N, C-alpha and C positions, 0 to 999 in steps of 0.2 A: 596589729591592725588587721582586720579581716579583708581578704581581697574581694572585690566586687564579683558578683555572679556573672560571668561572661558566657554562659552556656547558650549555644545556638546549634542549628543543624549543621552536622558535618556529613560528608559523603566520601566514599573511597570504593576502590575495587579490592575485594578480598579473595585470595586464593584459599580454598578449604579442602580438607580431606574428610570424606564421609565414609559411612558404611557402604559396602558395595551394593546392598539392596536399595539404597537411596538413588543411585544413579544408574540403575539397570546394569550393574557389573562394574562400571567405572567408578573410581574413588575420588578423582581430583576434579575440582570445578572452580570456576570463578563467578563471582556475583558482586553486584553493587549493593553497598549497605549504607543506610541513612540512619543516623542516630543523633542524639543530643549530646554534646560535649563542649568543654571550654578549652581543649587543646588536643594534640595528637595522641598524648598518653590516655586521656579520658576516652577518646574514640576508641583505641585499641582495647581498653578495659571494657567498655560497653559491648563491643563486638565479641570479645572473648567470652564474656559472661553469657551472652545470648547463645553463641555457638556451643559452648560447654553443656548448656541444657539439652542439646540434641546429641551430645556425644561426638561433635565434630572437632576437628583441630585446624587452627589457622596455620597456613603455611607461609603467607605473606600478605602484606597490605601495600598497595600502590596508590598513589595520588590522592591520599587522604587529605581533605581540605575543608574549610568552612564552605557551606552551600551559599551561592550567590544567585539572587534572583535573575540576574542578567544572563546566566548561563542557559543554553538550550539542551533539552533532554529528550529521550524517546518517550512515547505515551506511557509505556510501562513504568519507567523510572519516574516520570512526572506524577504518576499515581502513588507511587511509594512516597514520594516527597510530600505530597498533599496529605497522605495519611499520617505521616510522621509529624507535620506541622501541628496537628491538633492533639497530640499525645506526648507530653513532656518526658514521658518514660520510654518512648518508642525506641526500638532498634529493629528496623524492617529491611529485609533484603529482597531483591528482585529475583527473577528466575535464575536458577543455576545453569551455567553453561559447562557441561562436562566435556572432558577430552580423554582420549584413550590413555589409560593408566593401569599399572598392575594393581591386583587387590591389596588391601591394607595388610594382610597377613604376610605377603611377600616382601612388603616394604619393612616390616618388623624384623623379618629374618635377615634381610640385607643389612639392617642396622645392628644386628647381633642381640636383638631382644628376645 
């Protein structure tokens, strides 16, 4: 028996590792991401697919949950949500908030890559 399509908007905070040129030298950032999903695994897969297109690596996801109309958001995030509502294939992120971090190559050296 096919399971019913339960896709709806999901929102979460994603920590990401980018190229140093993206964040003016810093490589770690967090952003809010809105996408269509039917569960947390589908949310992760959608975000991962979109971020892979840019060559970014997901370091973590927090507070991933279905979007609720009753929640209040900043104007920037409300705009992201409105754009995603009209596009069933959307995976839209808000502004990146970078924090001081070592360049990607030093992380790879520390990990033994």
